[in-house]
ROMILO-748449 format. One record per residue (C-alpha): x, y, z; residue in three letters. Coordinates in steps of 0.25 Angstrom, whole numbers, padded with zeros to 4 digits, always signed. Layout:
<atoms>
XYZALA;...
</atoms>
This chain:
<atoms>
-0077+0441+0248UNK;-0072+0427+0254UNK;-0071+0416+0244UNK;-0066+0401+0251UNK;-0059+0391+0242UNK;-0051+0379+0241UNK;-0062+0368+0245UNK;-0063+0356+0239UNK;-0064+0341+0241UNK;-0053+0334+0249UNK;-0053+0320+0256UNK;-0049+0319+0270UNK;-0036+0323+0275UNK;-0033+0332+0265UNK;-0032+0348+0263UNK;-0038+0359+0259UNK;-0035+0374+0260UNK;-0046+0384+0258UNK;-0044+0398+0255UNK;-0053+0410+0257UNK;-0050+0422+0249UNK;-0056+0435+0251UNK;-0060+0446+0240UNK;-0065+0459+0241UNK;-0061+0462+0254UNK;-0050+0459+0264UNK;-0052+0452+0277UNK;-0037+0453+0282UNK;-0044+0458+0296UNK;-0053+0448+0297UNK;-0054+0434+0304UNK;-0055+0423+0295UNK;-0062+0410+0296UNK;-0065+0396+0288UNK;-0079+0390+0291UNK;-0086+0377+0284UNK;-0100+0372+0283UNK;-0103+0357+0280UNK;-0117+0354+0273UNK;-0128+0354+0284UNK;-0119+0360+0295UNK;-0116+0374+0301UNK;-0103+0383+0297UNK;-0093+0380+0305UNK;-0080+0387+0309UNK;-0068+0380+0303UNK;-0057+0391+0306UNK;-0053+0406+0308UNK;-0041+0416+0307UNK;-0039+0430+0313UNK;-0036+0442+0304UNK;-0021+0440+0308UNK;-0020+0427+0304UNK;-0014+0425+0318UNK;-0026+0417+0325UNK;-0035+0405+0319UNK;-0042+0395+0324UNK;-0050+0383+0320UNK;-0061+0374+0321UNK;-0059+0361+0329UNK;-0060+0353+0316UNK;-0051+0362+0309UNK;-0041+0363+0320UNK;-0028+0358+0316UNK;-0032+0353+0302UNK;-0035+0369+0296UNK;-0028+0380+0295UNK;-0034+0393+0292UNK;-0025+0405+0286UNK;-0025+0419+0280UNK;-0017+0425+0269UNK;-0019+0440+0268UNK;-0012+0444+0256UNK;-0022+0435+0250UNK;-0035+0439+0259UNK;-0037+0424+0259UNK;-0038+0414+0271UNK;-0037+0399+0270UNK;-0040+0386+0277UNK;-0030+0375+0277UNK;-0037+0362+0278UNK;-0029+0349+0282UNK;-0032+0335+0284UNK;-0047+0338+0280UNK;-0058+0329+0285UNK;-0073+0325+0279UNK;-0079+0334+0289UNK;-0072+0346+0285UNK;-0080+0345+0272UNK;-0089+0358+0272UNK;-0090+0372+0265UNK;-0078+0381+0269UNK;-0082+0395+0272UNK;-0071+0407+0274UNK;-0075+0420+0282UNK;-0071+0432+0287UNK;-0073+0437+0301UNK;-0079+0449+0306UNK;-0066+0451+0314UNK;-0052+0449+0314UNK;-0051+0438+0323UNK;-0055+0424+0322UNK;-0069+0417+0324UNK;-0075+0404+0323UNK;-0090+0409+0322UNK;-0096+0411+0308UNK;-0103+0424+0313UNK;-0090+0431+0314UNK;-0088+0429+0300UNK;-0094+0441+0291UNK;-0088+0437+0277UNK;-0090+0422+0271UNK;-0085+0418+0259UNK;-0090+0405+0250UNK;-0087+0392+0255UNK;-0078+0381+0249UNK;-0082+0366+0249UNK;-0072+0357+0256UNK;-0076+0342+0256UNK;-0068+0332+0262UNK;-0069+0317+0259UNK;-0067+0307+0267UNK;
</atoms>
């Protein structure tokens, strides 16, 4: 129901825009989030946005470099990632929360998409 795309191999300092398209149902009333998981590490929060698109917040590592947004007409959320660093290398997942608000907790999310690999070379 959620499919992330847009990952790839880039050099440090470059940008990528991830997309997460929903199919089968709409998530217009759900808070949405992006998480990532690097090899051997736990899944970690990156960014979240509420159902209105009015509130968003970011992990400390993403703050100032990443921007989350949503397009209701396309039933899609995005993660614009600028100034990428090698430590951003991970599989990125999008998710839809159980509620309409933002959340940084993995447990707040009921729907998860397949991830997309982001690799940043130094």
